[in-house]
C-alpha positions as CSV (number, residue, x, y, z in Angstrom):
1,M,21.9,-35.3,-65.1
2,R,23.7,-32.3,-64.3
3,T,20.8,-30.4,-65.3
4,S,18.4,-32.2,-63.3
5,N,20.6,-31.5,-60.0
6,L,20.9,-28.2,-60.5
7,S,17.1,-27.5,-60.6
8,M,16.9,-29.9,-57.4
9,K,19.3,-27.3,-55.5
10,T,17.6,-24.1,-56.9
11,I,14.4,-25.4,-55.7
12,A,16.2,-25.8,-52.4
13,I,17.6,-22.4,-52.1
14,C,14.4,-20.6,-53.2
15,S,12.3,-23.2,-50.2
16,F,14.8,-22.1,-48.1
17,F,14.4,-18.2,-48.5
18,V,10.7,-19.0,-48.4
19,L,10.7,-20.6,-45.3
20,F,13.3,-17.8,-43.9
21,A,10.6,-15.2,-44.9
22,I,7.9,-17.0,-43.3
23,V,9.9,-17.4,-39.9
24,A,11.0,-13.6,-39.6
25,G,7.5,-12.3,-40.4
26,I,6.2,-14.5,-37.4
27,G,9.1,-12.9,-35.4
28,A,8.2,-9.6,-36.4
29,T,4.5,-9.6,-35.6
30,T,5.5,-11.7,-32.4
31,P,6.5,-8.5,-29.7
32,A,3.2,-7.0,-30.2
33,A,1.9,-10.0,-28.1
34,F,4.7,-9.5,-25.4
35,A,3.3,-5.8,-25.6
36,D,-0.3,-6.8,-24.0
37,H,-1.1,-4.7,-20.3
38,S,-4.7,-4.8,-20.9
39,E,-5.4,-7.0,-18.0
40,V,-3.1,-7.4,-14.9
41,T,-3.5,-9.4,-11.7
42,I,-2.2,-8.4,-8.5
43,V,-1.9,-10.6,-5.0
44,P,-0.4,-10.7,-1.4
45,A,2.5,-12.6,-0.8
46,G,2.5,-14.9,1.3
47,G,2.6,-14.5,5.1
48,S,2.5,-10.2,4.4
49,A,0.1,-9.5,7.1
50,A,3.5,-10.0,9.4
51,L,6.0,-7.3,9.0
52,G,9.3,-9.1,6.9
53,C,8.0,-9.3,3.4
54,E,9.2,-5.7,2.6
55,E,12.5,-6.9,3.3
56,T,12.8,-10.1,0.8
57,G,13.3,-8.1,-2.4
58,V,10.2,-9.6,-3.8
59,G,7.9,-7.2,-1.9
60,C,4.4,-7.6,-0.7
61,Y,2.6,-7.9,-3.2
62,I,3.0,-9.6,-6.3
63,P,4.1,-8.3,-8.4
64,S,5.6,-5.2,-6.5
65,T,5.3,-2.9,-9.7
66,V,2.6,-3.8,-12.7
67,T,2.3,-2.2,-16.1
68,V,-1.4,-1.8,-17.5
69,D,-2.4,0.3,-20.3
70,V,-5.0,3.2,-19.8
71,G,-8.7,1.2,-20.5
72,G,-7.1,-2.2,-19.2
73,K,-8.4,-4.3,-15.9
74,V,-6.5,-4.5,-12.9
75,I,-7.3,-7.1,-10.5
76,F,-7.0,-7.3,-6.9
77,S,-7.3,-10.8,-6.1
78,N,-6.7,-12.0,-1.9
79,T,-4.8,-15.4,-2.6
80,D,-4.0,-14.7,1.1
81,S,-5.5,-16.3,4.4
82,D,-6.0,-12.7,6.0
83,K,-8.0,-9.9,4.5
84,H,-6.4,-6.8,2.9
85,T,-6.7,-3.3,1.1
86,F,-5.6,-2.1,-1.9
87,S,-5.9,1.6,-1.3
88,S,-3.9,4.3,-3.5
89,G,-1.6,6.7,-2.0
90,T,1.2,6.0,0.6
91,I,0.5,5.8,4.8
92,S,2.0,9.2,5.0
93,D,0.1,11.1,2.8
94,D,-3.0,13.4,4.1
95,I,-5.8,11.9,1.9
96,I,-5.6,8.8,0.9
97,G,-7.6,6.5,-1.3
98,T,-9.1,8.8,-4.0
99,V,-8.0,7.5,-7.2
100,F,-8.6,4.1,-6.2
101,D,-9.8,2.4,-2.9
102,S,-10.5,-1.6,-2.7
103,G,-12.0,-1.4,0.6
104,L,-11.5,-4.8,3.1
105,V,-11.5,-8.1,0.6
106,F,-11.5,-11.1,2.4
107,P,-9.6,-14.4,1.5
108,G,-10.9,-15.4,-1.9
109,D,-12.2,-12.5,-3.0
110,E,-11.4,-10.3,-5.9
111,K,-12.0,-6.3,-6.3
112,Y,-11.4,-4.3,-10.3
113,W,-9.9,-1.0,-11.1
114,F,-10.0,0.2,-14.7
115,P,-7.5,2.8,-15.3
116,D,-8.5,5.9,-17.3
117,T,-5.6,8.2,-17.1
118,A,-1.7,7.5,-17.4
119,G,0.5,7.8,-14.6
120,E,2.5,6.4,-11.7
121,F,0.5,5.0,-8.5
122,P,1.6,4.1,-5.3
123,Y,-0.6,2.0,-3.3
124,F,-0.4,0.0,0.1
125,C,-2.9,-1.8,2.8
126,L,-4.0,-0.2,5.3
127,I,-4.8,-2.8,7.4
128,H,-0.8,-3.7,7.1
129,P,1.0,-0.4,6.1
130,W,4.3,-2.0,5.4
131,M,2.9,-3.2,2.5
132,N,3.2,-1.4,-0.6
133,G,3.2,-1.3,-3.9
134,L,2.9,0.6,-7.5
135,I,1.0,0.4,-10.7
136,I,2.0,2.0,-14.0
137,V,-0.3,3.0,-16.5
138,Q,0.4,3.5,-20.0
139,E,-0.9,4.7,-23.3
140,A,-2.1,1.6,-25.2
141,E,0.1,1.3,-27.9
142,E,-2.4,0.3,-30.8
143,E,-0.5,0.7,-34.0
144,A,1.9,-0.6,-32.9
145,H,0.8,-3.4,-35.2
146,T,0.4,-1.9,-38.5
147,E,3.9,0.5,-38.4
148,E,6.9,-0.5,-40.3
149,V,10.0,-2.3,-38.4
150,V,11.8,1.4,-38.3
151,E,9.1,3.4,-37.1
152,E,8.0,0.6,-34.1
153,A,11.7,1.5,-32.7
154,H,11.6,4.7,-32.9
155,T,8.3,5.0,-31.2
156,E,9.3,2.6,-28.5
157,E,12.7,5.1,-27.9
158,V,10.3,7.7,-27.5
159,V,7.9,5.8,-25.0
160,E,11.0,4.6,-23.5
161,E,12.7,8.1,-22.6
162,A,9.2,9.3,-21.7
163,H,9.3,6.7,-19.2
164,T,12.8,7.5,-18.1
165,E,11.7,11.4,-17.3
166,E,8.6,10.1,-15.3
167,V,10.7,7.7,-13.8
168,V,13.2,10.4,-12.8
169,E,10.5,12.6,-11.6
170,E,9.4,10.0,-9.6
171,A,12.5,9.5,-7.7
172,H,12.6,12.9,-7.1
173,T,9.4,13.3,-5.4
174,E,9.8,10.4,-3.6
175,E,13.2,11.8,-2.1
176,V,11.7,14.9,-1.3
177,V,9.0,13.0,0.4
178,E,11.5,10.5,1.8
179,E,13.3,13.7,3.4
180,E,9.7,14.5,5.2
181,V,8.6,11.0,6.3
182,I,12.3,9.9,7.4
183,A,11.7,10.4,11.2
184,N,8.7,7.9,10.9
185,Q,9.5,5.2,8.7
186,E,11.1,2.8,11.6
187,S,8.6,3.5,14.1
188,E,5.9,2.1,11.2
189,E,8.5,-1.0,10.5
190,K,8.3,-1.5,14.2
191,G,4.1,-1.3,14.4
192,G,2.6,0.5,12.3
193,G,0.8,4.1,11.7
194,C,-1.1,5.9,14.1
195,L,-3.9,6.2,11.6
196,I,-6.1,8.1,13.8
197,A,-4.3,10.4,15.6
198,T,-2.4,11.5,12.0
199,A,-5.7,12.3,11.0
200,A,-6.8,14.1,14.2
201,Y,-3.9,16.3,14.0
202,G,-3.4,17.0,10.5
203,S,0.3,15.6,10.4
204,E,2.6,12.5,11.2
205,M,5.0,14.9,12.7
206,A,2.9,16.7,15.3
207,P,3.8,16.4,18.8
208,Q,1.0,14.2,19.9
209,V,1.4,11.5,17.1
210,Q,5.4,11.4,18.0
211,L,4.3,11.0,21.8
212,L,2.5,7.8,20.8
213,R,5.4,6.7,18.8
214,E,8.1,7.4,21.1
215,I,6.0,5.5,24.3
216,R,5.3,2.6,21.7
217,D,9.0,1.7,20.2
218,T,11.0,2.8,23.2
219,Q,8.9,1.2,26.1
220,L,6.9,-1.3,24.7
221,M,8.1,-2.6,21.8
222,N,11.8,-2.7,23.4
223,T,10.0,-5.7,25.9
224,E,8.1,-8.9,25.5
225,S,5.2,-8.1,27.5
226,G,4.7,-5.0,25.4
227,S,5.2,-6.2,22.0
228,T,2.4,-9.3,23.0
229,F,0.3,-6.3,23.8
230,M,1.2,-4.2,20.6
231,T,0.2,-7.3,18.3
232,G,-2.8,-8.1,19.9
233,F,-3.9,-4.3,19.7
234,N,-2.6,-3.8,16.0
235,Q,-5.4,-6.8,14.9
236,L,-7.7,-4.9,16.5
237,Y,-6.3,-1.0,15.8
238,Y,-6.8,-2.0,12.0
239,T,-10.0,-3.1,11.9
240,F,-11.8,0.0,12.7
241,S,-8.9,3.0,12.6
242,P,-8.9,3.6,8.4
243,T,-12.4,4.0,9.0
244,I,-12.5,6.2,11.5
245,A,-9.7,8.5,10.0
246,D,-11.8,8.9,6.8
247,M,-14.9,10.0,8.8
248,E,-11.9,12.7,10.3
249,R,-10.9,14.2,7.1
250,E,-14.5,14.3,5.8
251,S,-15.6,15.7,9.1
252,P,-14.1,18.7,10.8
253,M,-16.2,18.5,14.0
254,F,-16.0,14.6,14.1
255,K,-11.8,15.5,13.8
256,E,-12.4,18.3,16.5
257,A,-14.2,15.9,19.2
258,V,-11.5,12.7,18.2
259,K,-9.3,15.6,18.8
260,L,-11.1,16.2,22.5
261,G,-11.3,12.3,22.8
262,L,-7.8,11.6,22.8
263,T,-6.5,14.4,24.8
264,P,-7.0,11.9,28.5
265,L,-5.4,9.2,26.7
266,L,-2.5,11.1,26.0
267,S,-1.6,12.9,29.5
268,S,-2.1,9.3,30.7
269,L,-0.1,7.7,28.3
270,T,2.7,10.1,30.0
271,I,3.3,7.7,32.9
272,M,4.6,5.4,30.5
273,E,7.6,7.2,29.8
274,N,9.5,6.1,32.8
275,A,9.3,2.4,32.2
276,E,12.4,0.9,31.7
277,S,12.5,-3.1,32.8
278,E,9.8,-5.4,32.2
279,S,8.2,-4.9,35.2
280,E,7.9,-1.6,35.3
281,V,6.5,-1.8,31.4
282,L,3.7,-4.5,33.2
283,G,3.1,-2.7,36.2
284,L,2.5,1.0,34.6
285,G,0.7,-0.3,31.2
286,L,-1.7,-2.2,33.7
287,S,-2.2,1.3,35.4
288,V,-2.5,2.8,32.9
289,I,-5.4,0.5,31.2
290,A,-7.4,1.0,34.4
291,L,-6.8,4.3,34.4
292,N,-8.1,4.7,31.0
293,L,-11.1,2.5,31.7
294,G,-12.5,4.8,34.3
295,M,-12.3,7.6,32.4
296,Y,-13.4,6.7,29.8
297,I,-16.2,3.9,30.8
298,G,-16.4,4.7,34.6
299,I,-17.0,8.0,35.2
300,P,-19.6,8.1,31.9
301,V,-21.6,5.0,33.7
302,F,-21.3,6.8,37.2
303,G,-23.0,10.1,35.6
304,I,-25.3,8.3,33.5
305,L,-26.1,6.4,36.5
306,K,-26.5,10.0,39.1
307,L,-28.3,11.9,36.5
308,Y,-31.4,8.7,36.0
309,Q,-31.1,8.5,40.0
310,F,-31.7,12.7,40.5
311,K,-34.8,12.2,37.7
312,K,-36.1,9.1,39.6
313,N,-36.1,10.9,42.8
């Protein structure tokens, strides 16, 4: 009887160790499944078309930072009710969308990017430039499934150190860029970027661009009528300004033509520097609009009519 009990205990102990070995084997292979970064999906945060999403801590894109393998797939899915873009770079870059550019992604549509180079790639929305995100592209770790536990731990440590160095270098780069554009960040939060003027004059720090921002932020955005006007204007402006800005960067002649066309507008806007109250902003604003309609539409139409009459006579 005692021998039988001893045998049963021995079998039970052996069974326990076999079960433990099976569980340990499953546990050793499980982390590889969580390390899969072959495909990621990015969507705009709800209500990101309005300012404020960048201050929530969640970001304007969800997720705001993603990691994907080289050769993987990034899905830009517009689940919002407004159209967006997913364009590589930042609003302060001279050239935007060189790595990837989705173009306009309408509600319910998707665009794709297949990264072939490791690195960190910031991106933003050309229509709503306060929306920013980051895509981290890393080399796929395909050999992790066949390596021993000790070697895998060492590899992960090396990868983590390399990633830490990249983050430190990125942080340093961002600090340098921040010093250059810190004067523009507050104004961009209020009303977006002046894409056409920035492309025409080559820098956000150009006096002409600063004049436009100063009038917008000091005179217009500080009054109810001015804020209402800028809200409607931005909805229209950002539907065509990214295209014109790209055309300026591609064609020096078109860039010079845009600069020439902006000169009367910049001259007339200096009138708004004297506007301080609500009534002054409204009155002078209507005067500036009428003046520009006369310069850009009235004078050309008058000239065409005179030329037509001259040819007719």
